[in-house]
C-alpha positions, 0 to 999 in steps of 0.5 A, a space after each residue: 793374181 800374179 804368179 811366179 813361174 807357175 806351170 800352165 797346167 797348175 794355173 788352169 787347175 787352180 782356176 778351175 777349182 776356184 770357179 763354179 763348174 759352169 763358170 770354169 773356162 775350157 782348157 787353155 782359155 784365158 779371160 784377161 790380157 797378160 804381163 809377161 816378165 823374163 829375166 834373172 834374179 832382178 825380175 824374180 824380185 831377189 833383194 826385196 823384202 817379199 819378192 812376190 809383191 815388192 820386186 819390180 815386176 810384181 810392183 809394175 804388175 800391180 800398178 798396171 792391174 789397178 790402172 784405168 786400162 786394166 781395172 775392169 777387165 783384169 790383167 794376168 801376171 806371168 813371171 818366168 824369170 830365173 835367178 842366175 839366168 844368163 842371156 844364153 839361158 833364155 834360149 835353152 830348149 824349154 826355157 824362158 823364151 820357149 815358155 813365153 812363146 807357148 803362152 803367147 801362142 796359146 792366148 792368140 789361138 784362144 777363141 775367147 771373146 775377151 782381149 786376152 793376149 800378152 800385151 806387155 813383156 819386160 826383159 832384164 838380162 846380162 848381169 850374170 853374163 858379166 859374172 862369168 868374168 870372175 868365175 874361178 875358171 875365168 881367164 881373167 883370174 887364171 891367166 897373167 896375160 891380158 889377151 885371154 881376158 880381153 877375148 873373154 870380155 869380148 865374147 861376153 858382150 857378143 853373147 849378150 848382143 846375139 842372145 838378146 837380139 834373138 830373144 827380142 826378135 822371136 818375141 816380136 814375131 810372136 806378139 807383134 802388137 805387144 809392148 816389149 820393155 828391156 831393162 838395162 843394168 846398174 852398178 851396185 857399187 856406185 857411190 860406195 867407195 868399194 874397190 870394185 866400183 870403177 871396175 863394175 862401172 866399166 863392165 856395166 857401161 860396156 854391157 849397157 852399150 850393147 843392150 842399147 844397140 840392140 834396143 835401138 834396132 827399129 825392126 824389133 820395136 822395143 822400148 829401153 828402160 834405163 836405170 843405170 843413171 838413176 842408180 848412179 851414186 846410190 849403191 848405199 841407198 837402193 841396194 840390199 844387204 847382199 850388196 848386189 840386188 836392189 832393196 825395196 826402194 831400188 825395186 820401186 825405182 825400177 818398177 817406176 822406170 818400167 811403167 814410165 817406159 810403157 807409158 812413154 813418159 819420164 819416170 817420177 821418183 818419189 821424194 822420199 826415195 831421193 832423200 839421200 844425195 848420191 855420192 858417186 866416187 867414180 868419174 863418168 865412163 865413156 863407153 862404146 856400143 861395138 861389142 866386137 871392138 878389141 882395141 882402144 878407142 874413145 870407149 873403155 880400154 880393155 887393158 884398163 878393165 883387166 888391170 882393174 879386175 886383177 886388183 879388185 878380184 885377185 884378193 877377193 875370191 871369197 867375195 866373188 863366190 858370195 856374189 854368185 850365191 846371191 845371184 843364184 849361181 854356185 
């Protein structure tokens, strides 16, 4: 059975209480392989009617658990995600990455005869990094000059690239045979006509360019689960009432993309989830993958981003505050 952020000691104690004394495993022993989820509120399941069962990580786990690969031997689910987490938060001492590495190492050291290592890892991160650009103390809201916000945006992209790369590098070193899947970002306003739609398209597009560059590194041997295009034009269909997180249908779509990525196949989206036609109101945005680029290029001009931020958020601080609360940050 899966669990959300359950301490290992509590998990072992619960298992020991449920099993007869003769059947209880020794301390630290694990009997089944595991699916490990890291990330922010998306992996946690926020927006779903029941995050513990309808969130994308929970849905993906349930499909895996009942698949031919795991039906007989079982599969553990360990969800370490934290709503509001940024890419930097993954790396804090005792945080998600440290907990994941401890779990991976413990299972690899276990002498149990069954194959019980962490076999699948999913990671989603970066959305909350972008939110720092609309925090009350952000230069994008405090300064009338373009340059401070341009610099802040570059720092955000650089942080996502650096932190995600380090997270994936350490996961790969710890679990050399695991399937590691990285989920990119979507624009929750796409197709809604909201003033923030084109601005979010730019910011998310740039962040996804960075995420794509990281996942393309052959040394990391990770798989990219891209949901950006699928969500295009469906902000009014697959987004929860909070306006930010996926609803049950949105989480179902993300889960299918994760499962398809694990299996090296194309996602198959049920017809009932596609019943409403997309209606994107913003044109496609051409993005670059150079997080360090500060000038105009074939990608998005930072000046365009800043102008949009000024228009979209200067009169919308209350909405931005609600955005932070919805994502788990005050």
